[in-house]
Structure formats: structure tokens, C-alpha cells
TIDREN-469888 format. One record per residue (C-alpha): y, z, x. Coordinates in pm, 1 decimal, padded with zeros to 6 digits. Last residue first. Layout:
BEGIN
[marfi [Y; Z; X]] ...
***
This chain:
BEGIN
[marfi [-00821.2; 01523.3; -00090.4]] [marfi [-00642.2; 01560.5; 00293.5]] [marfi [-00947.8; 01409.2; 00585.8]] [marfi [-00967.4; 01521.5; 00922.6]] [marfi [-01112.6; 01386.6; 01214.0]] [marfi [-01233.7; 01570.0; 01539.4]] [marfi [-01177.2; 01473.3; 01898.0]] [marfi [-00877.2; 01802.2; 01995.8]] [marfi [-00563.4; 01853.8; 02117.8]] [marfi [-00368.1; 01727.3; 01820.7]] [marfi [-00617.4; 01863.6; 01523.4]] [marfi [-00320.8; 01944.7; 01277.2]] [marfi [-00101.0; 01692.7; 01307.9]] [marfi [-00367.6; 01473.9; 01199.0]] [marfi [-00335.2; 01629.8; 00830.6]] [marfi [00050.6; 01668.7; 00826.4]] [marfi [00042.8; 01287.3; 00953.4]] [marfi [-00185.4; 01123.4; 00688.3]] [marfi [-00013.5; 01337.8; 00423.7]] [marfi [00356.4; 01233.7; 00533.0]] [marfi [00215.8; 00866.5; 00547.9]] [marfi [00073.0; 00913.2; 00178.8]] [marfi [00408.7; 01083.0; 00064.0]] [marfi [00603.2; 00780.3; 00218.5]] [marfi [00407.7; 00485.8; 00098.3]] [marfi [00432.7; 00626.9; -00243.2]] [marfi [00288.2; 00881.4; -00517.3]] [marfi [00349.9; 00860.0; -00884.9]] [marfi [00015.2; 00715.3; -00977.9]] [marfi [-00144.1; 01008.6; -00856.2]] [marfi [-00386.3; 01068.0; -00552.1]] [marfi [-00353.1; 00808.6; -00328.5]] [marfi [-00610.9; 00870.6; -00028.5]] [marfi [-00575.2; 01020.6; 00250.3]] [marfi [-00738.9; 00986.4; 00633.8]] [marfi [-00666.7; 01158.3; 00981.4]] [marfi [-00772.0; 01084.2; 01294.1]] [marfi [-00824.7; 01250.9; 01657.5]] [marfi [-00851.2; 00959.1; 01986.5]] [marfi [-01088.6; 00924.9; 02329.9]] [marfi [-01103.4; 00635.8; 02536.4]] [marfi [-01387.2; 00673.9; 02849.0]] [marfi [-01334.2; 00696.9; 03173.9]] [marfi [-01402.7; 00508.9; 03486.8]] [marfi [-01410.2; 00561.8; 03852.3]] [marfi [-01270.2; 00309.7; 04086.3]] [marfi [-00944.8; 00423.2; 04220.0]] [marfi [-00825.6; 00163.8; 03988.3]] [marfi [-00930.6; 00255.0; 03646.6]] [marfi [-01242.7; 00095.9; 03465.2]] [marfi [-01188.7; 00188.4; 03079.0]] [marfi [-01490.3; 00220.0; 02926.9]] [marfi [-01490.0; 00160.8; 02577.6]] [marfi [-01783.7; 00384.2; 02364.4]] [marfi [-01477.4; 00615.6; 02197.1]] [marfi [-01292.6; 00330.7; 02080.9]] [marfi [-01629.9; 00218.2; 01843.9]] [marfi [-01673.3; 00600.1; 01738.5]] [marfi [-01351.5; 00635.9; 01649.6]] [marfi [-01316.8; 00341.5; 01453.6]] [marfi [-01673.7; 00445.2; 01296.8]] [marfi [-01523.0; 00793.8; 01178.1]] [marfi [-01249.3; 00594.4; 01017.5]] [marfi [-01510.7; 00392.1; 00873.7]] [marfi [-01668.5; 00674.8; 00712.8]] [marfi [-01357.4; 00843.0; 00646.5]] [marfi [-01230.5; 00561.0; 00446.8]] [marfi [-01588.0; 00555.5; 00238.7]] [marfi [-01504.3; 00931.4; 00130.5]] [marfi [-01115.3; 00856.1; 00093.1]] [marfi [-01203.3; 00558.1; -00194.9]] [marfi [-01131.9; 00224.3; -00098.1]] [marfi [-01030.8; -00037.7; -00324.6]] [marfi [-00726.7; -00109.0; -00080.0]] [marfi [-00747.5; 00056.9; 00292.2]] [marfi [-00435.1; 00119.3; 00476.7]] [marfi [-00465.0; 00158.1; 00876.9]] [marfi [-00293.7; 00340.9; 01099.9]] [marfi [-00288.8; 00318.0; 01470.3]] [marfi [-00085.9; 00592.7; 01710.7]] [marfi [-00075.7; 00517.3; 02076.8]] [marfi [00240.2; 00292.7; 02152.4]] [marfi [00421.3; 00359.0; 01833.6]] [marfi [00327.7; 00242.3; 01432.9]] [marfi [00047.7; -00037.2; 01531.2]] [marfi [-00054.5; -00153.0; 01232.9]] [marfi [-00391.7; -00262.1; 01037.4]] [marfi [-00437.7; -00415.0; 00686.6]] [marfi [-00787.0; -00345.0; 00498.3]] [marfi [-01105.6; -00423.0; 00465.5]] [marfi [-01108.7; -00738.3; 00633.1]] [marfi [-01210.2; -00656.8; 00959.4]] [marfi [-01162.9; -00257.7; 00971.8]] [marfi [-01462.2; -00226.3; 01237.6]] [marfi [-01361.5; -00467.8; 01479.3]] [marfi [-00970.4; -00454.7; 01413.4]] [marfi [-01003.3; -00069.3; 01490.1]] [marfi [-01228.1; -00162.8; 01827.5]] [marfi [-00923.6; -00411.3; 01916.7]] [marfi [-00697.6; -00195.3; 01903.6]] [marfi [-00849.5; 00061.3; 02115.6]] [marfi [-00908.8; -00181.5; 02396.6]] [marfi [-00588.2; -00326.9; 02411.1]] [marfi [-00452.0; -00004.4; 02382.9]] [marfi [-00623.5; 00096.1; 02706.0]] [marfi [-00565.8; -00205.5; 02872.0]] [marfi [-00175.5; -00162.3; 02859.8]] [marfi [-00205.9; 00212.8; 02973.4]] [marfi [-00368.6; 00013.0; 03263.0]] [marfi [-00066.7; -00211.1; 03271.4]] [marfi [00173.7; 00074.9; 03274.8]] [marfi [00030.1; 00300.8; 03568.8]] [marfi [-00249.8; 00489.7; 03676.7]] [marfi [-00203.4; 00843.3; 03671.7]] [marfi [00126.2; 00890.5; 03411.2]] [marfi [-00034.5; 00619.8; 03196.0]] [marfi [-00383.5; 00726.4; 03166.1]] [marfi [-00297.9; 01051.4; 03116.2]] [marfi [-00025.3; 00923.6; 02806.0]] [marfi [-00314.5; 00721.0; 02692.4]] [marfi [-00570.9; 00971.7; 02615.8]] [marfi [-00561.5; 01136.3; 02328.3]] [marfi [-00566.5; 00853.9; 02123.8]] [marfi [-00432.1; 00866.0; 01762.2]] [marfi [-00617.5; 00717.5; 01465.6]] [marfi [-00410.9; 00704.5; 01108.3]] [marfi [-00597.8; 00643.6; 00784.3]] [marfi [-00493.6; 00517.1; 00440.5]] [marfi [-00664.0; 00519.1; 00150.6]] [marfi [-00653.4; 00343.8; -00186.6]] [marfi [-00821.8; 00361.9; -00521.2]] [marfi [-00773.6; 00115.3; -00823.5]] [marfi [-00558.5; 00189.9; -01193.8]] [marfi [-00455.1; -00182.7; -01155.4]] [marfi [-00025.7; -00141.1; -01149.6]] [marfi [-00055.7; 00150.0; -00987.8]] [marfi [-00345.2; 00004.6; -00646.6]] [marfi [-00093.4; -00327.8; -00637.4]] [marfi [00211.7; -00072.0; -00616.9]] [marfi [00058.6; 00094.2; -00327.2]] [marfi [-00064.3; -00229.0; -00153.8]] [marfi [00277.6; -00364.0; -00162.1]] [marfi [00450.5; -00031.4; -00014.8]] [marfi [00158.8; -00037.0; 00225.4]] [marfi [00258.4; -00395.8; 00342.2]] [marfi [00604.3; -00245.4; 00381.9]] [marfi [00485.7; -00012.6; 00624.3]] [marfi [00311.1; -00274.7; 00820.2]] [marfi [00574.2; -00492.5; 00862.9]] [marfi [00822.5; -00199.3; 00962.3]] [marfi [00567.4; -00019.5; 01214.3]] [marfi [00463.3; -00380.3; 01387.3]] [marfi [00128.1; -00555.3; 01276.9]] [marfi [-00162.6; -00596.6; 01485.4]] [marfi [-00123.2; -00830.2; 01756.3]] [marfi [-00209.4; -00612.6; 02032.9]] [marfi [00065.5; -00690.0; 02283.9]] [marfi [00358.7; -00800.5; 02114.3]] [marfi [00330.2; -00617.0; 01776.7]] [marfi [00327.5; -00845.7; 01477.3]] [marfi [00592.6; -00875.5; 01178.1]] [marfi [00944.1; -01034.0; 01380.6]] [marfi [00680.7; -01193.7; 01609.7]] [marfi [00515.9; -01413.1; 01367.7]] [marfi [00820.9; -01504.3; 01184.3]] [marfi [00958.7; -01592.9; 01513.0]] [marfi [00652.2; -01779.6; 01574.6]] [marfi [00613.8; -01958.5; 01262.5]] [marfi [00980.8; -02087.2; 01248.0]] [marfi [00917.1; -02200.7; 01603.5]] [marfi [00613.5; -02422.1; 01420.7]] [marfi [00803.0; -02519.3; 01205.4]] [marfi [01088.4; -02670.0; 01410.4]] [marfi [00819.8; -02867.8; 01554.6]] [marfi [00699.0; -03001.5; 01237.1]] [marfi [01041.5; -03148.5; 01141.7]] [marfi [00977.6; -03496.7; 01142.4]] [marfi [01243.5; -03639.8; 00932.5]] [marfi [01140.5; -03886.4; 00658.7]] [marfi [01488.6; -04059.6; 00473.8]] [marfi [01404.0; -04165.2; 00105.6]] [marfi [01624.3; -04434.3; 00001.8]] [marfi [01575.6; -04452.9; -00413.8]] [marfi [01469.7; -04755.8; -00655.8]] [marfi [01557.7; -04863.6; -01014.2]] [marfi [01419.5; -05216.1; -01049.6]] [marfi [01439.1; -05554.9; -00858.6]] [marfi [01401.3; -05462.6; -00594.4]] [marfi [01759.3; -05604.4; -00516.6]] [marfi [01894.9; -05475.3; -00818.9]] [marfi [02110.3; -05203.5; -00583.7]] [marfi [02273.9; -04858.7; -00618.4]] [marfi [02009.2; -04699.1; -00438.7]] [marfi [01948.1; -04344.9; -00523.1]] [marfi [01882.0; -04103.9; -00258.4]] [marfi [01627.6; -03908.9; -00114.8]] [marfi [01679.6; -03689.8; 00144.5]] [marfi [01301.3; -03558.6; 00309.2]] [marfi [01203.6; -03301.5; 00529.9]] [marfi [00857.6; -03345.3; 00703.0]] [marfi [00588.8; -03169.8; 00787.9]] [marfi [00267.7; -03267.1; 00997.5]] [marfi [-00104.5; -03187.1; 00907.2]] [marfi [-00339.0; -03205.5; 01194.5]] [marfi [-00475.5; -03516.3; 01255.0]] [marfi [-00338.2; -03518.5; 01602.7]] [marfi [-00169.2; -03873.7; 01656.5]] [marfi [-00386.6; -04204.7; 01706.7]] [marfi [-00248.2; -04333.3; 01317.3]] [marfi [-00362.0; -04632.7; 01158.8]] [marfi [-00175.2; -04679.5; 00758.5]] [marfi [-00364.9; -04799.2; 00470.1]] [marfi [-00498.4; -04472.6; 00311.1]] [marfi [-00269.1; -04148.1; 00395.6]] [marfi [-00437.9; -03849.5; 00431.6]] [marfi [-00529.9; -03933.7; 00790.2]] [marfi [-00144.3; -03897.0; 00898.0]] [marfi [-00139.5; -03561.9; 00762.6]] [marfi [00124.3; -03440.8; 00506.7]] [marfi [00343.0; -03164.6; 00486.0]] [marfi [00590.7; -03124.8; 00258.9]] [marfi [00955.3; -03066.9; 00249.1]] [marfi [01188.9; -03239.0; -00039.4]] [marfi [01538.6; -03277.6; -00082.6]] [marfi [01753.9; -03453.6; -00399.1]] [marfi [02059.0; -03639.8; -00378.5]] [marfi [02179.2; -03727.0; -00709.9]] [marfi [02197.1; -04011.7; -00954.6]] [marfi [02008.6; -03768.6; -01196.1]] [marfi [01771.2; -03975.9; -01334.9]] [marfi [01757.2; -04175.7; -00995.5]] [marfi [01711.2; -03827.8; -00847.2]] [marfi [01452.9; -03717.8; -01077.7]] [marfi [01216.7; -04048.7; -01019.4]] [marfi [01202.3; -04045.4; -00688.3]] [marfi [01132.7; -03669.4; -00676.0]] [marfi [00864.2; -03674.1; -00975.3]] [marfi [00721.9; -03995.6; -00800.1]] [marfi [00642.7; -03818.0; -00493.7]] [marfi [00505.1; -03457.2; -00632.0]] [marfi [00290.9; -03709.3; -00886.9]] [marfi [00191.6; -03856.6; -00471.0]] [marfi [00127.8; -03527.1; -00341.8]] [marfi [-00095.3; -03362.4; -00612.4]] [marfi [-00322.1; -03707.3; -00620.7]] [marfi [-00397.9; -03733.3; -00213.6]] [marfi [-00156.0; -04015.5; -00129.2]] [marfi [-00257.8; -04384.7; -00090.2]] [marfi [-00334.8; -04563.9; -00412.0]] [marfi [-00104.8; -04293.3; -00597.7]] [marfi [00196.6; -04386.3; -00397.6]] [marfi [00093.3; -04694.7; -00500.5]] [marfi [00144.8; -05044.2; -00252.7]] [marfi [00393.9; -05320.9; -00236.5]] [marfi [00446.0; -05158.2; 00146.1]] [marfi [00242.6; -04910.5; 00306.4]] [marfi [00083.3; -05158.4; 00592.7]] [marfi [00431.5; -05077.4; 00729.3]] [marfi [00411.4; -04718.8; 00735.7]] [marfi [00354.7; -04722.0; 01135.9]] [marfi [00278.6; -04414.4; 01217.1]] [marfi [00575.7; -04141.5; 01319.2]] [marfi [00647.2; -03855.4; 01537.3]] [marfi [00524.6; -03995.7; 01892.5]] [marfi [00486.8; -04345.4; 01745.2]] [marfi [00938.8; -04360.0; 01737.8]] [marfi [00985.6; -04666.0; 01546.1]] [marfi [01083.6; -04509.5; 01216.3]] [marfi [01262.9; -04821.3; 01088.7]] [marfi [01275.4; -04952.1; 00757.6]] [marfi [00978.7; -04947.5; 00481.3]] [marfi [00999.2; -05069.4; 00161.9]] [marfi [00868.4; -05160.1; -00154.9]] [marfi [00675.0; -04836.0; -00141.6]] [marfi [00551.7; -04809.7; -00537.4]] [marfi [00571.4; -04592.6; -00787.2]] [marfi [00741.4; -04704.6; -01108.2]] [marfi [01063.2; -04574.9; -00996.3]] [marfi [01083.6; -04752.2; -00643.4]] [marfi [01064.1; -04628.5; -00308.8]] [marfi [01243.6; -04739.1; -00011.0]] [marfi [01141.7; -04555.0; 00309.6]] [marfi [01315.7; -04474.8; 00545.3]] [marfi [01175.8; -04399.4; 00876.0]] [marfi [01289.7; -04224.5; 01174.5]] [marfi [01281.2; -04327.1; 01528.8]] [marfi [01583.8; -04618.3; 01417.7]] [marfi [01534.7; -04927.2; 01577.3]] [marfi [01416.5; -05107.9; 01291.8]] [marfi [01713.1; -05065.0; 01136.9]] [marfi [01977.2; -05177.1; 01469.0]] [marfi [01789.2; -05470.4; 01478.9]] [marfi [01796.6; -05542.7; 01094.5]] [marfi [02221.6; -05487.7; 01114.5]] [marfi [02252.3; -05700.9; 01385.5]] [marfi [02028.7; -05972.0; 01222.3]] [marfi [02222.5; -05933.5; 00883.4]] [marfi [02601.6; -05956.2; 01095.9]] [marfi [02437.1; -06278.5; 01260.9]] [marfi [02287.4; -06441.2; 00972.3]] [marfi [02662.8; -06342.7; 00804.7]] [marfi [02879.7; -06518.0; 01075.6]] [marfi [02658.6; -06832.5; 01084.9]] [marfi [02694.5; -06830.6; 00722.6]] [marfi [03077.8; -06829.4; 00773.2]] 
***
């Protein structure tokens, strides 16, 4: 009977240690009591050196406090707890890893261990590396908010940002300006030289606008040849100067065409400012469109007051 028990135990141990994801046995007093599995070295460092050490001795303080809180909550409630966290191998004292030092994302399922084998209440902590999933989610989120060609915010996401910034400006009684720039040359370039050359023109214009606006505000691409930016804490007189500089930077770009000729990029623009607490993003949007419509066919900038 003893031999059969030993054989079953060795089988269970072999299976457990072969598990790619690690299972930690975490004590109520904040001690790593045991480590099972975690054999996939491409996803996990060897955590066995942590056995017998306190969370606060090996983890960043805030992370250790968070771990201890989850462990004790699981024990007190006798119920499954779930937690997501980001942790780099180099942040954990006592383990060695050849993996990249970039923080990895983990999803842990924490459940109380109904056994007194560890001489204190404890939980099993199944950690699963979800870094690839997180990166995919970030990419999907980025694609939903950004224009794929220019990496500027797309129309819908940008207008949501404008809503938020208008609300902040009203709440804090701060100025806010909006500007729109339309390229004059886009259709002429695409009609004569194709969409690839048109994309090149759009990229050159977007880079010029980003170089001028920088961290002063948020930029969106509203359509193929229309750009808009919102400038929190900026009055219209300053927004006018910023927009004029953006236009000059755009026109300084020279695009080489397929026939060997070069052409500059031209544009017209409009600027407006939030005038009253009752105004919203749609009012600003309509007003700046009205201002820019009056200049179609020109290379000027107008400011609505």
C-alpha cells in the first residue's frame, strides 16, 4: 500500500512540476510557502528561490501589499479571487532570468487551500502570463482610436477628446481653442499622380502639424485631407499664431512627383475659441467649419471671434 501511495504521489508531483504555468502556495502571513510548475522558461522565471521568503522582502512595496490583501481576502471569504498585475523579473529579488526586463502581464486565480499541511491558512495562486493578449488588446484599442496612415486620432475618437476637453475648460473656467487645416493640393496630386503620392502628401502634412502642435493639444485627421486640433488653455490669438506656423511648416515641405517635378503643399485654415459655458464641441466644430468654408480656394487663415 505504501509503495502504491508513493508511486501515485510521484506521478502527481511529476505532472505538477511539468505544468507550464506556476502555482504558488501563498501564506496568510505573507510568505511564499511553495512553488509548483512554471516549467515554461519562455514565459516564467524560476520562482523556486522565493520559497520561504516574505512578499515584502522580494516584491516592490505596493505590489507586496496588493498581493497580501488578495491572499487574505480569499482566505477570509473562502472564495476565488482574481487579479491582473504587471511585474518585471528584475523587480523580484532572488530570482534570475534571461528574459527581457520589460514588465510582463499576469492574470492570477487565487483560491483558499483547505488544508493544514502548511501550518497556516494559505491559498493557491495560479499565475498565467497574459502579456501577448495584453499587447493584442492594446493594438486593437490603438486601431480603434488612431488613423492607420498618419497615427493621428481618427474622427470619432478625436471628437470624444474635444468633448472631454470642452467639459474640463468649462469646469475650470479656462480658455480653449480649435483649429482646422484643409490641404488645397491633395485632389490635384492624387488625380495626376495616384493615391500613393497623395498618401505621401498627407503624411508630410501630418508630420508638419505634429511638429508645431507637439504637446500643446490633440490632433485628429477628420478626412483624407482635413486636419483639426484642439488646444486646451490656449486663447484664439495664440491659436491663430500656432495654426499659421503649422501652415507655413506645411508649405515648406517639397514633395517630389513622378515626373521629376516638385511641388509644395498649400492649405487654408480656420480658428475659433470657446466663447460661453453653454457651448459644446459641436458648436465649435460648426463654427470652425464655417470659418474655413469662407476661405475655400484661398491659402489664408481666418479667425472667428
